[in-house]
A tleap script that builds the chain and sets N, CA, C and O, in Angstrom:
source leaprc.protein.ff14SB
mol = sequence {
  NMET ALA TYR SER GLY ASP THR GLY PRO THR
  PRO ALA LEU ALA GLU LEU GLY ARG ASP ALA
  ASP LEU PHE ILE VAL GLU ALA THR ASP HIE
  ASP GLY GLU THR SER ARG PRO SER ARG ASN
  LEU MET THR SER THR GLU ALA GLY LEU TRP
  ALA HIE ARG ALA GLY ALA ARG ARG LEU MET
  LEU ALA HIE PHE TRP PRO GLY ASN ASP ARG
  ALA ALA ALA VAL VAL ALA ALA GLN ALA GLU
  PHE GLU ASP ALA VAL LEU ALA ALA GLN GLU
  GLY LEU THR VAL MET LEU GLY THR SER ALA
  CASN
}
set mol.1.N position { 0.806 -1.192 0.002 }
set mol.1.CA position { 0.006 -0.023 0.004 }
set mol.1.C position { 0.781 1.316 0.010 }
set mol.1.O position { 1.648 1.507 0.863 }
set mol.2.N position { 0.503 2.192 -0.871 }
set mol.2.CA position { 1.166 3.491 -0.907 }
set mol.2.C position { 0.133 4.517 -0.672 }
set mol.2.O position { -1.036 4.319 -1.004 }
set mol.3.N position { 0.573 5.731 -0.046 }
set mol.3.CA position { -0.347 6.831 0.220 }
set mol.3.C position { 0.319 8.019 -0.077 }
set mol.3.O position { 1.508 8.145 0.215 }
set mol.4.N position { -0.407 9.035 -0.706 }
set mol.4.CA position { 0.087 10.360 -1.082 }
set mol.4.C position { -1.169 11.317 -0.856 }
set mol.4.O position { -2.245 11.123 -1.422 }
set mol.5.N position { -0.933 12.359 0.018 }
set mol.5.CA position { -1.820 13.335 0.309 }
set mol.5.C position { -1.330 14.703 0.055 }
set mol.5.O position { -0.129 14.838 0.288 }
set mol.6.N position { -1.961 15.763 -0.369 }
set mol.6.CA position { -1.600 17.016 -0.593 }
set mol.6.C position { -0.279 17.067 -1.436 }
set mol.6.O position { 0.687 17.711 -1.028 }
set mol.7.N position { -0.254 16.372 -2.628 }
set mol.7.CA position { 0.948 16.360 -3.323 }
set mol.7.C position { 0.671 16.764 -4.713 }
set mol.7.O position { -0.159 16.122 -5.355 }
set mol.8.N position { 1.292 17.774 -5.245 }
set mol.8.CA position { 1.134 18.144 -6.602 }
set mol.8.C position { 1.716 17.079 -7.538 }
set mol.8.O position { 2.436 16.165 -7.137 }
set mol.9.N position { 1.370 17.253 -8.753 }
set mol.9.CA position { 1.946 16.186 -9.812 }
set mol.9.C position { 3.464 16.270 -9.757 }
set mol.9.O position { 4.045 17.349 -9.876 }
set mol.10.N position { 4.138 15.042 -9.562 }
set mol.10.CA position { 5.530 14.886 -9.568 }
set mol.10.C position { 5.972 13.454 -9.954 }
set mol.10.O position { 5.337 12.503 -9.497 }
set mol.11.N position { 6.886 13.282 -10.663 }
set mol.11.CA position { 7.490 11.991 -11.022 }
set mol.11.C position { 7.683 10.995 -9.810 }
set mol.11.O position { 7.607 9.774 -9.946 }
set mol.12.N position { 7.938 11.630 -8.617 }
set mol.12.CA position { 8.197 10.807 -7.390 }
set mol.12.C position { 6.901 10.000 -7.040 }
set mol.12.O position { 6.995 8.999 -6.330 }
set mol.13.N position { 5.809 10.379 -7.479 }
set mol.13.CA position { 4.676 9.589 -7.317 }
set mol.13.C position { 4.649 8.242 -7.991 }
set mol.13.O position { 4.079 7.282 -7.472 }
set mol.14.N position { 5.261 8.177 -9.138 }
set mol.14.CA position { 5.426 6.849 -9.751 }
set mol.14.C position { 6.349 5.845 -8.983 }
set mol.14.O position { 6.108 4.638 -8.975 }
set mol.15.N position { 7.344 6.367 -8.381 }
set mol.15.CA position { 8.206 5.610 -7.494 }
set mol.15.C position { 7.531 5.173 -6.178 }
set mol.15.O position { 7.647 4.053 -5.681 }
set mol.16.N position { 6.763 6.266 -5.644 }
set mol.16.CA position { 6.172 5.935 -4.298 }
set mol.16.C position { 5.125 4.802 -4.515 }
set mol.16.O position { 5.058 3.852 -3.735 }
set mol.17.N position { 4.309 4.930 -5.597 }
set mol.17.CA position { 3.280 3.811 -5.700 }
set mol.17.C position { 3.564 2.534 -6.531 }
set mol.17.O position { 2.712 1.727 -6.904 }
set mol.18.N position { 5.032 2.475 -6.782 }
set mol.18.CA position { 5.444 1.382 -7.695 }
set mol.18.C position { 4.938 -0.086 -7.188 }
set mol.18.O position { 5.266 -0.656 -6.147 }
set mol.19.N position { 4.053 -0.538 -8.200 }
set mol.19.CA position { 3.628 -1.976 -8.047 }
set mol.19.C position { 2.814 -2.063 -6.717 }
set mol.19.O position { 2.748 -3.162 -6.167 }
set mol.20.N position { 2.219 -1.036 -6.187 }
set mol.20.CA position { 1.389 -1.110 -4.967 }
set mol.20.C position { 0.097 -1.838 -5.212 }
set mol.20.O position { -0.553 -1.580 -6.226 }
set mol.21.N position { -0.314 -2.737 -4.338 }
set mol.21.CA position { -1.529 -3.266 -4.321 }
set mol.21.C position { -2.750 -2.305 -4.337 }
set mol.21.O position { -3.754 -2.464 -5.031 }
set mol.22.N position { -2.524 -1.313 -3.494 }
set mol.22.CA position { -3.430 -0.196 -3.378 }
set mol.22.C position { -2.771 1.131 -3.181 }
set mol.22.O position { -2.144 1.345 -2.143 }
set mol.23.N position { -2.873 2.006 -4.092 }
set mol.23.CA position { -2.299 3.420 -4.157 }
set mol.23.C position { -3.376 4.431 -3.716 }
set mol.23.O position { -4.329 4.609 -4.475 }
set mol.24.N position { -3.317 5.003 -2.733 }
set mol.24.CA position { -4.269 6.037 -2.251 }
set mol.24.C position { -3.565 7.395 -2.555 }
set mol.24.O position { -2.496 7.805 -2.103 }
set mol.25.N position { -4.448 8.014 -3.458 }
set mol.25.CA position { -3.953 9.370 -3.950 }
set mol.25.C position { -4.997 10.442 -3.794 }
set mol.25.O position { -6.164 10.238 -4.130 }
set mol.26.N position { -4.587 11.584 -3.287 }
set mol.26.CA position { -5.588 12.594 -3.202 }
set mol.26.C position { -6.008 13.117 -4.606 }
set mol.26.O position { -5.216 13.216 -5.542 }
set mol.27.N position { -7.277 13.430 -4.665 }
set mol.27.CA position { -7.911 13.801 -5.878 }
set mol.27.C position { -8.927 14.976 -5.598 }
set mol.27.O position { -10.150 14.927 -5.724 }
set mol.28.N position { -8.138 16.065 -5.183 }
set mol.28.CA position { -8.970 17.179 -4.737 }
set mol.28.C position { -9.928 17.887 -5.726 }
set mol.28.O position { -11.019 18.327 -5.364 }
set mol.29.N position { -9.470 17.970 -6.976 }
set mol.29.CA position { -10.382 18.597 -8.002 }
set mol.29.C position { -10.717 20.017 -7.584 }
set mol.29.O position { -11.883 20.401 -7.673 }
set mol.30.N position { -9.855 20.739 -7.178 }
set mol.30.CA position { -10.121 22.189 -6.693 }
set mol.30.C position { -9.957 23.104 -7.879 }
set mol.30.O position { -8.922 23.147 -8.544 }
set mol.31.N position { -11.041 23.842 -8.114 }
set mol.31.CA position { -11.139 24.781 -9.177 }
set mol.31.C position { -9.937 25.729 -9.297 }
set mol.31.O position { -9.606 26.386 -8.310 }
set mol.32.N position { -9.305 25.828 -10.390 }
set mol.32.CA position { -8.259 26.764 -10.658 }
set mol.32.C position { -6.777 26.172 -10.228 }
set mol.32.O position { -5.754 26.803 -10.494 }
set mol.33.N position { -6.757 24.982 -9.583 }
set mol.33.CA position { -5.523 24.402 -9.012 }
set mol.33.C position { -4.672 24.082 -10.207 }
set mol.33.O position { -3.464 24.246 -10.036 }
set mol.34.N position { -5.075 23.649 -11.404 }
set mol.34.CA position { -4.134 23.243 -12.381 }
set mol.34.C position { -3.475 24.505 -13.043 }
set mol.34.O position { -2.518 24.331 -13.797 }
set mol.35.N position { -3.917 25.683 -12.808 }
set mol.35.CA position { -3.224 26.847 -13.380 }
set mol.35.C position { -2.207 27.597 -12.428 }
set mol.35.O position { -1.551 28.571 -12.797 }
set mol.36.N position { -2.146 27.041 -11.167 }
set mol.36.CA position { -1.290 27.589 -10.178 }
set mol.36.C position { 0.109 27.261 -10.561 }
set mol.36.O position { 0.394 26.157 -11.023 }
set mol.37.N position { 1.102 28.327 -10.354 }
set mol.37.CA position { 2.348 27.927 -10.675 }
set mol.37.C position { 3.067 26.915 -9.692 }
set mol.37.O position { 3.941 26.158 -10.112 }
set mol.38.N position { 2.702 26.930 -8.485 }
set mol.38.CA position { 3.290 25.877 -7.526 }
set mol.38.C position { 1.998 25.078 -7.053 }
set mol.38.O position { 0.996 25.669 -6.649 }
set mol.39.N position { 2.080 23.833 -7.125 }
set mol.39.CA position { 0.716 23.131 -6.700 }
set mol.39.C position { 1.091 22.043 -5.706 }
set mol.39.O position { 2.132 21.390 -5.774 }
set mol.40.N position { 0.080 21.897 -4.709 }
set mol.40.CA position { 0.169 20.892 -3.783 }
set mol.40.C position { -1.181 20.059 -3.688 }
set mol.40.O position { -1.505 19.427 -2.682 }
set mol.41.N position { -1.928 20.134 -4.852 }
set mol.41.CA position { -3.233 19.291 -4.981 }
set mol.41.C position { -3.225 18.823 -6.375 }
set mol.41.O position { -2.675 19.427 -7.296 }
set mol.42.N position { -3.933 17.596 -6.490 }
set mol.42.CA position { -4.085 17.040 -7.782 }
set mol.42.C position { -5.523 16.866 -8.240 }
set mol.42.O position { -6.450 16.974 -7.438 }
set mol.43.N position { -5.717 16.591 -9.554 }
set mol.43.CA position { -7.031 16.255 -10.066 }
set mol.43.C position { -7.149 14.670 -10.053 }
set mol.43.O position { -6.160 13.953 -9.901 }
set mol.44.N position { -8.404 14.193 -10.219 }
set mol.44.CA position { -8.678 12.810 -10.224 }
set mol.44.C position { -7.969 12.295 -11.390 }
set mol.44.O position { -7.292 11.274 -11.276 }
set mol.45.N position { -8.077 12.993 -12.647 }
set mol.45.CA position { -7.391 12.559 -13.750 }
set mol.45.C position { -5.925 12.466 -13.564 }
set mol.45.O position { -5.329 11.556 -14.141 }
set mol.46.N position { -5.268 13.319 -12.811 }
set mol.46.CA position { -3.785 13.222 -12.608 }
set mol.46.C position { -3.597 12.087 -11.563 }
set mol.46.O position { -2.554 11.440 -11.647 }
set mol.47.N position { -4.450 11.786 -10.633 }
set mol.47.CA position { -4.256 10.680 -9.798 }
set mol.47.C position { -4.247 9.396 -10.592 }
set mol.47.O position { -3.437 8.510 -10.317 }
set mol.48.N position { -5.118 9.270 -11.560 }
set mol.48.CA position { -5.329 8.079 -12.449 }
set mol.48.C position { -3.942 8.007 -13.143 }
set mol.48.O position { -3.391 6.907 -13.196 }
set mol.49.N position { -3.358 9.056 -13.658 }
set mol.49.CA position { -2.192 9.017 -14.471 }
set mol.49.C position { -1.010 8.444 -13.658 }
set mol.49.O position { -0.222 7.615 -14.115 }
set mol.50.N position { -0.958 8.954 -12.427 }
set mol.50.CA position { 0.167 8.628 -11.700 }
set mol.50.C position { 0.019 7.184 -11.044 }
set mol.50.O position { 1.046 6.599 -10.701 }
set mol.51.N position { -1.080 6.663 -10.881 }
set mol.51.CA position { -1.327 5.272 -10.541 }
set mol.51.C position { -0.917 4.340 -11.686 }
set mol.51.O position { -0.379 3.243 -11.534 }
set mol.52.N position { -1.239 4.915 -12.848 }
set mol.52.CA position { -0.922 4.019 -14.073 }
set mol.52.C position { 0.626 3.999 -14.336 }
set mol.52.O position { 1.230 2.982 -14.676 }
set mol.53.N position { 1.202 5.226 -14.144 }
set mol.53.CA position { 2.582 5.243 -14.256 }
set mol.53.C position { 3.347 4.302 -13.215 }
set mol.53.O position { 4.407 3.740 -13.491 }
set mol.54.N position { 2.764 4.207 -12.122 }
set mol.54.CA position { 3.378 3.566 -10.953 }
set mol.54.C position { 3.090 1.985 -11.173 }
set mol.54.O position { 3.669 1.193 -10.430 }
set mol.55.N position { 2.385 1.602 -11.975 }
set mol.55.CA position { 1.900 0.211 -12.115 }
set mol.55.C position { 1.131 -0.315 -10.960 }
set mol.55.O position { 1.184 -1.511 -10.671 }
set mol.56.N position { 0.486 0.453 -10.356 }
set mol.56.CA position { -0.377 0.109 -9.152 }
set mol.56.C position { -1.563 -0.815 -9.569 }
set mol.56.O position { -2.055 -0.635 -10.683 }
set mol.57.N position { -2.032 -1.739 -8.799 }
set mol.57.CA position { -3.112 -2.562 -9.076 }
set mol.57.C position { -4.419 -2.031 -8.858 }
set mol.57.O position { -5.373 -2.420 -9.532 }
set mol.58.N position { -4.532 -1.148 -7.939 }
set mol.58.CA position { -5.853 -0.495 -7.639 }
set mol.58.C position { -5.540 0.948 -7.135 }
set mol.58.O position { -4.470 1.193 -6.577 }
set mol.59.N position { -6.396 1.798 -7.323 }
set mol.59.CA position { -6.295 3.269 -6.980 }
set mol.59.C position { -7.430 3.554 -6.176 }
set mol.59.O position { -8.554 3.217 -6.548 }
set mol.60.N position { -7.214 4.191 -5.022 }
set mol.60.CA position { -8.272 4.868 -4.189 }
set mol.60.C position { -8.064 6.287 -4.148 }
set mol.60.O position { -6.985 6.721 -3.743 }
set mol.61.N position { -9.063 7.124 -4.556 }
set mol.61.CA position { -9.136 8.492 -4.617 }
set mol.61.C position { -9.461 8.950 -3.220 }
set mol.61.O position { -10.296 8.308 -2.582 }
set mol.62.N position { -8.820 10.107 -2.636 }
set mol.62.CA position { -9.084 10.466 -1.340 }
set mol.62.C position { -8.990 11.995 -1.371 }
set mol.62.O position { -8.643 12.548 -2.415 }
set mol.63.N position { -9.276 12.684 -0.301 }
set mol.63.CA position { -9.056 13.997 -0.077 }
set mol.63.C position { -9.836 14.843 -1.007 }
set mol.63.O position { -9.246 15.626 -1.751 }
set mol.64.N position { -11.147 14.734 -1.011 }
set mol.64.CA position { -12.045 15.236 -1.938 }
set mol.64.C position { -12.382 16.661 -1.555 }
set mol.64.O position { -12.522 16.887 -0.353 }
set mol.65.N position { -12.536 17.693 -2.455 }
set mol.65.CA position { -12.859 18.955 -2.119 }
set mol.65.C position { -14.366 18.989 -1.651 }
set mol.65.O position { -15.208 18.358 -2.291 }
set mol.66.N position { -14.689 19.683 -0.598 }
set mol.66.CA position { -16.326 19.661 -0.166 }
set mol.66.C position { -17.048 19.871 -1.347 }
set mol.66.O position { -16.742 20.735 -2.169 }
set mol.67.N position { -18.151 18.985 -1.475 }
set mol.67.CA position { -19.135 19.174 -2.617 }
set mol.67.C position { -18.823 18.524 -3.803 }
set mol.67.O position { -19.664 18.452 -4.699 }
set mol.68.N position { -17.506 17.952 -3.936 }
set mol.68.CA position { -17.232 17.259 -5.207 }
set mol.68.C position { -18.008 15.982 -5.472 }
set mol.68.O position { -18.389 15.334 -4.496 }
set mol.69.N position { -18.281 15.556 -6.712 }
set mol.69.CA position { -18.914 14.415 -6.967 }
set mol.69.C position { -17.964 13.349 -7.057 }
set mol.69.O position { -17.117 13.346 -7.950 }
set mol.70.N position { -18.047 12.382 -6.139 }
set mol.70.CA position { -16.945 11.234 -6.129 }
set mol.70.C position { -17.104 10.379 -7.250 }
set mol.70.O position { -16.124 9.897 -7.818 }
set mol.71.N position { -18.412 10.131 -7.652 }
set mol.71.CA position { -18.556 9.225 -8.820 }
set mol.71.C position { -18.007 9.790 -10.068 }
set mol.71.O position { -17.504 9.055 -10.918 }
set mol.72.N position { -18.085 11.075 -10.207 }
set mol.72.CA position { -17.474 11.722 -11.422 }
set mol.72.C position { -15.882 11.758 -11.306 }
set mol.72.O position { -15.175 11.707 -12.312 }
set mol.73.N position { -15.373 11.849 -10.030 }
set mol.73.CA position { -13.989 11.726 -9.839 }
set mol.73.C position { -13.428 10.333 -10.207 }
set mol.73.O position { -12.289 10.251 -10.665 }
set mol.74.N position { -14.136 9.321 -10.035 }
set mol.74.CA position { -13.800 7.855 -10.334 }
set mol.74.C position { -13.852 7.825 -11.774 }
set mol.74.O position { -12.923 7.233 -12.323 }
set mol.75.N position { -14.709 8.319 -12.472 }
set mol.75.CA position { -14.869 8.299 -13.945 }
set mol.75.C position { -13.614 9.050 -14.551 }
set mol.75.O position { -12.980 8.548 -15.480 }
set mol.76.N position { -13.303 10.173 -14.037 }
set mol.76.CA position { -12.215 10.990 -14.503 }
set mol.76.C position { -10.912 10.187 -14.343 }
set mol.76.O position { -10.129 10.119 -15.291 }
set mol.77.N position { -10.648 9.560 -13.139 }
set mol.77.CA position { -9.523 8.789 -12.949 }
set mol.77.C position { -9.373 7.632 -13.877 }
set mol.77.O position { -8.259 7.309 -14.289 }
set mol.78.N position { -10.471 6.991 -14.223 }
set mol.78.CA position { -10.482 5.783 -15.101 }
set mol.78.C position { -10.101 6.060 -16.470 }
set mol.78.O position { -9.785 5.156 -17.245 }
set mol.79.N position { -10.124 7.439 -16.829 }
set mol.79.CA position { -9.711 7.784 -18.134 }
set mol.79.C position { -8.175 7.650 -18.266 }
set mol.79.O position { -7.695 7.620 -19.399 }
set mol.80.N position { -7.405 7.571 -17.221 }
set mol.80.CA position { -5.993 7.384 -17.218 }
set mol.80.C position { -5.575 5.951 -16.599 }
set mol.80.O position { -4.516 5.420 -16.933 }
set mol.81.N position { -6.455 5.361 -15.687 }
set mol.81.CA position { -6.107 4.100 -14.992 }
set mol.81.C position { -7.198 3.281 -15.251 }
set mol.81.O position { -8.319 3.585 -14.844 }
set mol.82.N position { -6.946 2.113 -15.990 }
set mol.82.CA position { -7.849 1.116 -16.457 }
set mol.82.C position { -8.203 0.156 -15.358 }
set mol.82.O position { -9.263 -0.460 -15.468 }
set mol.83.N position { -7.442 -0.039 -14.322 }
set mol.83.CA position { -7.841 -0.937 -13.267 }
set mol.83.C position { -8.783 -0.479 -12.311 }
set mol.83.O position { -9.382 0.565 -12.568 }
set mol.84.N position { -9.037 -1.136 -11.155 }
set mol.84.CA position { -10.028 -0.685 -10.169 }
set mol.84.C position { -9.677 0.657 -9.654 }
set mol.84.O position { -8.527 0.934 -9.313 }
set mol.85.N position { -10.725 1.543 -9.593 }
set mol.85.CA position { -10.603 2.798 -8.996 }
set mol.85.C position { -11.745 2.897 -7.936 }
set mol.85.O position { -12.901 2.614 -8.250 }
set mol.86.N position { -11.420 3.288 -6.722 }
set mol.86.CA position { -12.384 3.331 -5.604 }
set mol.86.C position { -12.373 4.824 -5.151 }
set mol.86.O position { -11.411 5.555 -5.388 }
set mol.87.N position { -13.399 5.208 -4.542 }
set mol.87.CA position { -13.528 6.534 -3.802 }
set mol.87.C position { -13.524 6.304 -2.356 }
set mol.87.O position { -14.389 5.598 -1.837 }
set mol.88.N position { -12.585 6.870 -1.676 }
set mol.88.CA position { -12.560 6.755 -0.193 }
set mol.88.C position { -13.838 7.203 0.375 }
set mol.88.O position { -14.400 8.198 -0.084 }
set mol.89.N position { -14.323 6.534 1.336 }
set mol.89.CA position { -15.550 6.986 2.141 }
set mol.89.C position { -15.520 6.407 3.536 }
set mol.89.O position { -14.908 5.374 3.806 }
set mol.90.N position { -16.124 7.032 4.305 }
set mol.90.CA position { -16.138 6.770 5.781 }
set mol.90.C position { -16.728 5.232 5.825 }
set mol.90.O position { -17.748 4.924 5.208 }
set mol.91.N position { -15.984 4.312 6.614 }
set mol.91.CA position { -16.325 2.931 6.812 }
set mol.91.C position { -15.938 1.954 5.771 }
set mol.91.O position { -16.165 0.754 5.926 }
set mol.92.N position { -15.373 2.419 4.736 }
set mol.92.CA position { -14.853 1.631 3.672 }
set mol.92.C position { -13.671 0.705 4.112 }
set mol.92.O position { -12.637 1.129 4.628 }
set mol.93.N position { -13.935 -0.573 3.855 }
set mol.93.CA position { -12.840 -1.621 4.095 }
set mol.93.C position { -12.269 -2.165 2.888 }
set mol.93.O position { -13.043 -2.592 2.032 }
set mol.94.N position { -11.057 -2.209 2.702 }
set mol.94.CA position { -10.484 -2.752 1.539 }
set mol.94.C position { -9.367 -3.840 1.984 }
set mol.94.O position { -8.490 -3.608 2.817 }
set mol.95.N position { -9.531 -4.972 1.345 }
set mol.95.CA position { -8.586 -6.046 1.686 }
set mol.95.C position { -7.343 -5.914 0.780 }
set mol.95.O position { -7.473 -5.730 -0.430 }
set mol.96.N position { -6.176 -6.008 1.357 }
set mol.96.CA position { -4.848 -5.931 0.503 }
set mol.96.C position { -4.513 -7.254 0.009 }
set mol.96.O position { -4.814 -8.285 0.610 }
set mol.97.N position { -3.904 -7.213 -1.066 }
set mol.97.CA position { -3.308 -8.479 -1.494 }
set mol.97.C position { -4.434 -9.307 -2.291 }
set mol.97.O position { -4.183 -10.438 -2.707 }
set mol.98.N position { -5.658 -8.713 -2.481 }
set mol.98.CA position { -6.702 -9.339 -3.187 }
set mol.98.C position { -7.397 -8.309 -3.961 }
set mol.98.O position { -7.193 -7.114 -3.750 }
set mol.99.N position { -8.303 -8.782 -4.947 }
set mol.99.CA position { -9.080 -7.798 -5.819 }
set mol.99.C position { -10.436 -7.582 -5.204 }
set mol.99.O position { -11.274 -6.900 -5.793 }
set mol.100.N position { -10.694 -8.177 -3.966 }
set mol.100.CA position { -11.991 -8.014 -3.182 }
set mol.100.C position { -11.994 -6.723 -2.508 }
set mol.100.O position { -10.979 -6.272 -1.978 }
set mol.101.N position { -13.174 -6.087 -2.519 }
set mol.101.CA position { -13.353 -4.819 -1.708 }
set mol.101.C position { -13.926 -5.266 -0.330 }
set mol.101.O position { -14.171 -4.428 0.538 }
savepdb mol mol.pdb
quit
């Protein structure tokens, strides 16, 4: 398992999540974030991209901006990451080392 929170896009994410069974990545989708010169938040699409580059088996999106649509975030991440994408939510249990949730 690998976890990244409040991290802008960086190649270090590919190493952090390398071959992780579950890569938990923040997907804040904060308006205007992608146009900032210095970033510490990512979009759901970027989370999917870095999970793909890491070769992770599953991606869990976390750290949603208040009011964001988690189902839409999952769809956006799936544009870059073709394996399982989950949205973090209170009470969610995920088994590691299996494909079962």
